[in-house]
C-alpha positions as CSV (number, residue, x, y, z in Angstrom):
1,X,62.8,78.8,-55.5
2,X,64.4,79.5,-52.2
3,X,67.7,80.6,-53.7
4,X,66.1,83.2,-56.0
5,X,63.9,84.4,-53.1
6,X,66.8,85.1,-50.8
7,X,68.9,86.4,-53.5
8,X,66.4,89.0,-54.5
9,X,66.4,90.4,-50.9
10,X,70.3,90.5,-50.7
11,X,70.5,92.2,-54.2
12,X,68.1,94.9,-53.1
13,X,70.0,95.5,-49.8
14,X,72.4,98.4,-49.4
15,X,75.8,98.3,-47.8
16,X,74.8,101.0,-45.3
17,X,71.6,99.0,-44.2
18,X,73.7,95.8,-43.9
19,X,76.3,97.4,-41.7
20,X,74.0,99.6,-39.6
21,X,73.7,97.6,-36.5
22,X,76.1,98.1,-33.5
23,X,76.2,94.2,-32.9
24,X,77.2,93.1,-36.5
25,X,77.7,89.4,-35.6
26,X,74.2,88.5,-34.4
27,X,72.6,91.0,-36.7
28,X,74.1,89.5,-40.0
29,X,73.5,85.9,-38.7
30,X,69.8,86.5,-37.8
31,X,69.2,88.8,-40.8
32,X,70.2,85.9,-43.1
33,X,68.1,83.4,-40.9
34,X,65.0,85.7,-41.2
35,X,65.5,86.0,-44.9
36,X,65.8,82.3,-45.4
37,X,62.8,81.7,-43.1
38,X,60.7,84.2,-45.3
39,X,61.7,82.2,-48.5
40,X,61.0,78.8,-47.0
41,X,57.4,79.8,-45.9
42,X,56.7,81.3,-49.2
43,X,58.1,78.5,-51.4
44,X,56.4,75.9,-49.1
45,X,53.1,76.9,-50.7
46,X,53.9,74.9,-53.9
47,X,53.4,71.7,-52.0
48,X,49.6,72.5,-51.5
49,X,48.0,70.9,-48.4
50,X,51.4,69.4,-47.4
51,X,52.8,72.8,-47.1
52,X,50.0,74.9,-45.8
53,X,46.2,74.2,-45.3
54,X,45.5,77.7,-46.7
55,X,47.7,79.5,-49.2
56,X,48.7,82.7,-47.4
57,X,50.1,85.7,-49.3
58,X,53.3,86.5,-47.1
59,X,55.0,89.5,-48.7
60,X,57.9,92.0,-48.3
61,X,56.2,94.0,-45.6
62,X,56.4,90.9,-43.3
63,X,60.1,90.6,-43.7
64,X,60.8,94.3,-43.4
65,X,58.8,94.5,-40.2
66,X,60.6,91.6,-38.9
67,X,64.1,93.1,-39.8
68,X,63.1,96.4,-37.9
69,X,62.0,94.3,-34.9
70,X,65.3,92.4,-34.9
71,X,67.3,95.6,-35.2
72,X,65.4,97.3,-32.3
73,X,65.8,94.2,-30.0
74,X,69.6,94.0,-30.7
75,X,70.1,97.8,-30.2
76,X,68.0,98.1,-27.1
77,X,68.7,94.9,-25.3
78,X,72.0,93.7,-23.8
79,X,71.2,90.1,-24.5
80,X,69.1,88.9,-27.3
81,X,65.4,88.3,-26.0
82,X,64.9,85.1,-28.0
83,X,61.3,84.4,-26.7
84,X,60.2,88.0,-27.5
85,X,61.7,87.9,-30.9
86,X,60.1,84.5,-31.7
87,X,56.7,85.8,-30.5
88,X,56.7,89.1,-32.3
89,X,58.0,87.6,-35.6
90,X,55.9,84.4,-35.6
91,X,52.6,85.3,-33.8
92,X,52.4,89.0,-34.9
93,X,54.3,89.9,-38.0
94,X,53.6,86.6,-39.8
95,X,51.0,85.1,-37.7
96,X,48.6,87.9,-38.2
97,X,47.9,86.5,-41.6
98,X,47.4,83.0,-40.5
99,X,43.8,81.9,-39.9
100,X,44.2,78.1,-39.3
101,X,45.5,76.9,-35.9
102,X,47.5,74.1,-37.5
103,X,49.0,76.4,-39.9
104,X,50.1,78.7,-37.1
105,X,51.6,75.6,-35.3
106,X,53.6,74.9,-38.5
107,X,54.7,78.5,-38.8
108,X,56.1,78.5,-35.3
109,X,57.9,75.1,-35.8
110,X,59.6,76.5,-39.0
111,X,60.6,79.7,-37.2
112,X,62.1,77.8,-34.3
113,X,64.7,76.4,-36.7
114,X,65.8,79.9,-37.7
115,X,65.3,82.0,-34.6
116,X,67.4,80.1,-32.1
117,X,70.6,80.8,-30.2
118,X,72.3,77.9,-32.2
119,X,72.1,80.1,-35.3
120,X,74.9,82.2,-33.9
121,X,77.3,79.2,-34.1
122,X,79.1,78.9,-37.5
123,X,78.6,75.0,-37.3
124,X,74.9,75.2,-37.3
125,X,73.1,74.0,-40.5
126,X,69.6,74.6,-41.6
127,X,69.4,71.2,-43.3
128,X,70.8,67.7,-42.7
129,X,72.8,67.8,-46.0
130,X,74.7,70.9,-44.7
131,X,74.2,72.7,-47.8
132,X,72.1,75.6,-46.3
133,X,73.4,77.6,-43.4
134,X,73.9,81.2,-42.2
135,X,77.4,82.2,-43.6
136,X,80.0,83.4,-41.1
137,X,80.2,87.2,-40.5
138,X,81.6,89.1,-43.4
139,X,80.9,91.9,-46.0
140,X,77.6,91.9,-48.0
141,X,79.4,90.6,-51.1
142,X,80.4,87.3,-49.2
143,X,76.8,86.6,-48.6
144,X,75.8,87.3,-52.2
145,X,78.7,84.9,-53.2
146,X,77.4,82.2,-50.9
147,X,73.8,82.5,-52.3
148,X,75.2,82.2,-55.9
149,X,76.8,78.9,-55.0
150,X,73.4,77.3,-53.8
151,X,71.6,74.9,-56.0
152,X,69.1,76.4,-58.4
153,X,66.2,74.2,-57.2
154,X,66.0,72.9,-53.7
155,X,65.1,69.4,-52.3
156,X,62.1,68.9,-50.0
157,X,64.5,68.6,-47.0
158,X,64.9,72.4,-47.1
159,X,61.3,72.7,-45.9
160,X,61.5,69.8,-43.5
161,X,59.5,67.6,-45.9
162,X,59.9,63.9,-46.9
163,X,61.2,63.2,-50.5
164,X,57.7,62.0,-51.3
165,X,56.5,65.7,-51.2
166,X,58.0,66.2,-54.7
167,X,55.7,63.3,-56.0
168,X,52.6,65.2,-54.3
169,X,53.8,68.4,-56.1
170,X,54.1,66.8,-59.5
171,X,50.7,64.9,-59.2
172,X,49.1,68.3,-58.3
173,X,50.7,70.0,-61.4
174,X,49.6,67.0,-63.6
175,X,46.1,67.1,-62.3
176,X,45.9,70.8,-63.1
177,X,47.1,70.2,-66.7
178,X,44.6,67.4,-67.3
179,X,41.7,69.2,-65.9
180,X,42.6,72.3,-68.1
181,X,42.8,69.9,-71.2
182,X,39.5,68.4,-70.3
183,X,37.8,71.7,-69.9
184,X,38.7,72.9,-73.4
185,X,38.0,69.6,-75.1
186,X,35.2,70.1,-77.7
187,X,31.9,68.2,-77.0
188,X,31.5,66.5,-80.3
189,X,29.2,63.4,-80.6
190,X,30.5,60.2,-82.0
191,X,31.0,59.9,-85.8
192,X,32.3,56.3,-85.9
193,X,30.5,53.2,-84.8
194,X,30.8,54.1,-81.1
195,X,28.1,55.5,-78.9
196,X,27.3,59.2,-78.8
197,X,27.7,61.2,-75.6
198,X,24.0,61.3,-75.1
199,X,23.8,57.4,-75.3
200,X,26.8,57.1,-72.9
201,X,25.2,59.3,-70.2
202,X,21.8,57.9,-70.6
203,X,23.0,54.3,-70.0
204,X,25.1,55.5,-67.0
205,X,22.2,57.4,-65.5
206,X,19.9,54.5,-65.9
207,X,22.4,52.1,-64.2
208,X,23.1,54.5,-61.4
209,X,19.3,55.1,-60.8
210,X,18.7,51.3,-60.6
211,X,21.4,51.1,-57.8
212,X,20.2,53.9,-55.7
213,X,19.2,52.3,-52.4
214,X,15.9,52.8,-50.6
215,X,15.5,55.6,-48.1
216,X,16.0,54.8,-44.4
217,X,12.9,54.4,-42.4
218,X,13.6,54.6,-38.6
219,X,9.9,53.4,-37.8
220,X,10.2,50.1,-39.6
221,X,14.0,49.3,-39.7
222,X,15.4,50.3,-36.3
223,X,16.8,47.5,-34.1
224,X,14.9,46.8,-30.8
225,X,15.7,49.4,-28.1
226,X,18.0,51.6,-30.4
227,X,15.7,54.6,-30.0
228,X,14.3,53.8,-26.5
229,X,14.5,56.6,-24.0
230,X,16.0,56.4,-20.6
231,X,14.0,56.7,-17.3
232,X,14.9,60.4,-17.4
233,X,13.5,60.7,-20.9
234,X,16.8,61.0,-22.7
235,X,17.7,59.3,-26.0
236,X,21.1,57.5,-26.3
237,X,23.5,60.2,-27.6
238,X,24.9,58.0,-30.4
239,X,21.2,57.1,-31.4
240,X,20.7,61.0,-31.8
241,X,23.8,61.1,-34.0
242,X,22.5,58.2,-36.0
243,X,19.2,59.8,-36.5
244,X,20.9,63.1,-37.8
245,X,23.1,61.1,-40.1
246,X,20.2,59.2,-41.6
247,X,18.3,62.5,-42.3
248,X,21.4,63.7,-44.2
249,X,21.7,60.5,-46.2
250,X,18.1,60.5,-47.0
251,X,18.3,64.0,-48.3
252,X,21.2,63.1,-50.5
253,X,19.4,59.9,-51.7
254,X,16.4,61.9,-52.7
255,X,18.6,64.3,-54.7
256,X,20.2,61.4,-56.5
257,X,16.8,59.8,-57.4
258,X,15.2,63.0,-58.6
259,X,18.2,64.3,-60.7
260,X,19.0,60.9,-62.3
261,X,15.4,60.7,-63.4
262,X,15.2,64.2,-64.6
263,X,18.6,63.9,-66.6
264,X,17.2,60.8,-68.5
265,X,14.1,62.7,-69.3
266,X,16.0,65.8,-70.5
267,X,18.3,63.7,-72.8
268,X,15.2,62.1,-74.4
269,X,13.8,65.6,-74.8
270,X,10.8,65.1,-72.5
271,X,11.7,68.0,-70.2
272,X,13.9,71.0,-70.7
273,X,17.6,70.6,-70.2
274,X,18.3,73.2,-67.5
275,X,21.7,74.6,-66.6
276,X,22.0,72.3,-63.6
277,X,21.2,69.3,-65.6
278,X,23.7,70.3,-68.3
279,X,26.4,70.6,-65.7
280,X,25.4,67.1,-64.4
281,X,25.7,65.8,-68.0
282,X,29.2,67.1,-68.5
283,X,30.3,66.0,-65.0
284,X,29.1,62.4,-65.7
285,X,30.9,62.5,-69.0
286,X,34.2,63.4,-67.3
287,X,33.7,61.1,-64.3
288,X,33.3,63.9,-62.0
289,X,30.7,64.1,-59.1
290,X,27.9,66.5,-60.3
291,X,27.8,69.7,-58.3
292,X,24.2,69.4,-57.3
293,X,25.2,66.1,-55.6
294,X,28.3,67.5,-54.0
295,X,26.3,70.4,-52.6
296,X,24.2,68.1,-50.3
297,X,26.9,65.3,-49.8
298,X,29.8,64.9,-47.4
299,X,33.3,66.3,-48.4
300,X,34.9,63.9,-50.9
301,X,37.7,64.1,-53.5
302,X,36.9,60.9,-55.3
303,X,35.9,60.6,-59.0
304,X,32.4,59.7,-59.8
305,X,32.8,55.9,-60.1
306,X,34.7,55.6,-56.7
307,X,32.2,58.2,-55.1
308,X,29.3,56.0,-56.0
309,X,31.0,52.9,-54.5
310,X,31.9,55.0,-51.3
311,X,28.2,56.2,-51.1
312,X,26.9,52.6,-51.1
313,X,29.5,51.6,-48.5
314,X,28.4,54.5,-46.2
315,X,24.8,53.6,-46.7
316,X,25.5,49.9,-45.8
317,X,27.4,51.1,-42.5
318,X,24.5,53.3,-41.4
319,X,21.9,50.6,-42.4
320,X,23.8,47.9,-40.4
321,X,24.0,50.2,-37.4
322,X,20.2,51.0,-37.7
323,X,19.2,47.4,-38.1
324,X,21.7,45.5,-35.9
325,X,22.3,48.1,-33.1
326,X,25.5,49.8,-32.0
327,X,28.6,48.5,-34.0
328,X,31.7,47.0,-32.1
329,X,33.9,49.4,-34.3
330,X,32.9,52.7,-36.0
331,X,34.0,53.7,-39.5
332,X,34.7,57.2,-38.8
333,X,35.2,58.4,-42.5
334,X,31.6,57.1,-43.2
335,X,30.0,60.0,-41.3
336,X,28.7,63.2,-42.7
337,X,29.7,65.1,-39.6
338,X,32.3,63.2,-37.5
339,X,32.6,66.1,-35.2
340,X,29.1,65.7,-34.0
341,X,29.8,61.9,-33.5
342,X,32.8,62.8,-31.4
343,X,30.7,65.0,-29.1
344,X,28.0,62.2,-28.9
345,X,30.6,59.8,-27.6
346,X,31.8,62.3,-24.9
347,X,28.2,63.0,-24.0
348,X,27.5,59.3,-23.5
349,X,30.5,59.0,-21.3
350,X,29.5,62.0,-19.3
351,X,26.2,60.7,-18.6
352,X,27.5,57.3,-17.7
353,X,29.8,58.7,-15.0
354,X,27.9,61.9,-14.1
355,X,30.8,64.0,-15.2
356,X,30.6,67.5,-16.7
357,X,31.1,67.1,-20.5
358,X,33.3,70.2,-20.9
359,X,36.0,68.6,-18.6
360,X,36.4,65.6,-21.0
361,X,38.6,65.0,-24.0
362,X,39.8,61.9,-25.9
363,X,42.8,59.8,-25.1
364,X,44.1,57.5,-27.7
365,X,45.5,54.0,-28.1
366,X,46.5,52.4,-31.2
367,X,45.4,48.7,-31.0
368,X,46.9,45.7,-32.6
369,X,43.7,45.0,-34.5
370,X,44.0,45.2,-38.2
371,X,40.7,43.9,-39.4
372,X,37.2,44.3,-38.1
373,X,36.9,40.5,-37.7
374,X,39.5,40.7,-35.0
375,X,37.3,42.9,-32.7
376,X,35.1,40.6,-30.7
377,X,33.3,43.3,-28.7
378,X,33.3,47.1,-28.2
379,X,35.5,48.7,-25.4
380,X,34.0,49.2,-21.8
381,X,34.5,53.0,-22.3
382,X,35.0,55.0,-25.5
383,X,34.9,53.6,-29.1
384,X,37.0,51.6,-31.5
385,X,37.6,53.6,-34.8
386,X,38.7,52.1,-38.1
387,X,39.3,53.4,-41.7
388,X,41.8,56.1,-40.8
389,X,45.0,56.7,-42.9
390,X,48.1,58.7,-42.1
391,X,49.4,61.1,-44.7
392,X,53.3,61.6,-45.2
393,X,54.1,59.0,-42.5
394,X,53.4,55.3,-41.6
395,X,52.6,53.4,-38.5
396,X,55.5,51.1,-37.3
397,X,53.6,48.1,-36.1
398,X,56.6,46.5,-34.4
399,X,57.6,49.4,-32.1
400,X,54.0,51.0,-32.0
401,X,55.4,54.5,-33.2
402,X,54.9,57.0,-36.0
403,X,57.7,56.3,-38.7
404,X,58.8,58.2,-41.8
405,X,57.0,57.2,-45.1
406,X,58.5,54.5,-47.3
407,X,59.6,56.1,-50.7
408,X,56.8,56.4,-53.1
409,X,54.1,55.6,-50.5
410,X,52.0,58.7,-49.8
411,X,49.4,57.3,-47.4
412,X,49.5,54.4,-45.1
413,X,46.5,52.7,-43.1
414,X,46.4,52.9,-39.4
415,X,45.2,50.0,-37.3
416,X,42.0,50.3,-35.2
417,X,42.3,53.1,-32.7
418,X,40.6,53.2,-29.3
419,X,39.2,56.7,-28.6
420,X,38.8,56.7,-24.9
421,X,37.2,59.7,-23.1
422,X,39.3,61.1,-20.2
423,X,39.1,64.1,-17.7
424,X,41.3,67.0,-18.5
425,X,42.6,68.4,-21.8
426,X,44.3,66.0,-24.3
427,X,47.6,67.7,-24.4
428,X,50.7,66.5,-26.4
429,X,52.9,64.7,-24.1
430,X,56.6,64.0,-24.4
431,X,57.3,61.5,-27.2
432,X,53.8,62.3,-28.8
433,X,52.7,64.1,-31.8
434,X,49.3,65.7,-31.8
435,X,48.3,64.6,-35.3
436,X,45.5,66.6,-36.9
437,X,42.6,64.5,-38.3
438,X,40.8,65.8,-41.5
439,X,37.9,64.6,-43.5
440,X,39.8,65.0,-46.8
441,X,43.4,65.5,-47.9
442,X,42.6,69.1,-49.0
443,X,42.8,69.9,-45.3
444,X,41.6,73.5,-45.8
445,X,37.9,74.1,-44.9
446,X,35.6,77.0,-44.1
447,X,36.2,78.6,-40.7
448,X,33.3,77.6,-38.5
449,X,31.8,79.4,-35.6
450,X,34.0,77.3,-33.3
451,X,37.1,78.9,-34.8
452,X,38.1,75.7,-36.3
453,X,38.1,74.6,-39.9
454,X,35.1,72.6,-41.0
455,X,37.5,70.0,-42.5
456,X,39.3,69.5,-39.2
457,X,38.0,66.9,-36.7
458,X,40.3,66.7,-33.7
459,X,44.0,66.1,-32.8
460,X,44.9,62.4,-32.3
461,X,47.9,62.0,-30.0
462,X,50.3,59.3,-31.6
463,X,53.6,58.1,-30.1
464,X,56.7,59.1,-32.2
465,X,60.0,57.3,-32.9
466,X,63.0,58.2,-30.6
467,X,65.2,61.0,-31.8
468,X,62.4,63.0,-33.2
469,X,60.2,65.8,-31.7
470,X,56.7,67.1,-32.5
471,X,58.3,69.9,-34.7
472,X,59.8,67.2,-37.0
473,X,56.3,65.7,-37.8
474,X,54.7,69.2,-38.1
475,X,57.2,70.1,-40.7
476,X,56.7,66.8,-42.6
477,X,53.0,67.7,-43.0
478,X,51.8,64.6,-41.2
């Protein structure tokens, strides 16, 4: 915990090192602040994606470098260079380990709580409860005494997180335990009157194979004019996106058809049970998505039963678009590659108004529409998007702002949002929070060639309630 982490640093500290600065007041205050900051960013990792997208190995060399930097700045400068201190500690000493842009933003938001002129004031508290603060200037033993008085385990407020973060942590631990138990469970066939594992999987595979939809056929199914070219010979950008999505879904459907057929034959002994098919057998028994499906599918954390339902919903959305033409409202989570769809929308706007695409970005307006049936027609410019959920917050429909979560509610649905292309960068304005949009709640992804995580789509600027700033929502992990 945070208490043990800071305690360890102060127990290892010598009296000479603690009293070695010519400006003891600011030195002792900021030394404690840095130690507390170091503990918070390390312990924040236990909350998984709510804490950090990627689990970074911050260690003692980071805090030692930061202490040396602090001492150097205090000794060499008459006034404390706050901006330089924040930059060197945040962007270099600690930020050098951070590969995700949203994690770096989180790191700097945490640091701003601890490297600030307000820390030098004895009345400044690190948390709302007032339990955690930098003690007044005194001998080393007084700091150790204060640390001994702190609670053994800290509440989520120490990290700037909502109380619900504890539920997330406990769910994460429970899931790990259950997965471990499941992985060591012996695979023994039924000895009573029940069905054997082979019979269960055989029935499941037959039922799933029966439900696998037909492949998309653009030649015969496409709505009139959907894939027509313009006078300049260009296809509609969104039709190109649809064509690419259909190719990906057809590839997944083929894998489902062939693997389900092969598995049934293997169980009956008609073909060899390969390593891949055995893995698929075990996955279906445990209600997990088989690895050979996940390799060609979209990112998803759902168990097998929910995954299959979701797959059919995605197929239905794409088939409706193919057969009926452009939807009034788009189901963004239904795409394999939402980033490509976003680019397609900007490209369509750029062609319509003869604007360079690299000058465009999205503006956002949360509408009052809750259901698809309320949308009579699509917007003049941009697109309507539905199916988004906000993690660790909720949408206040009365005031039209981002609000803190209700106790026990981890996710909350958002109304339909209008994504409207605009000229200039989509920067976070006052009273707004640039909320990162991810494909799955894992948040971490592979670093792509764009320098962004493959799981990250874009930032959606949302209005926030009065009395809060962007840092507040960053720390909440929204």
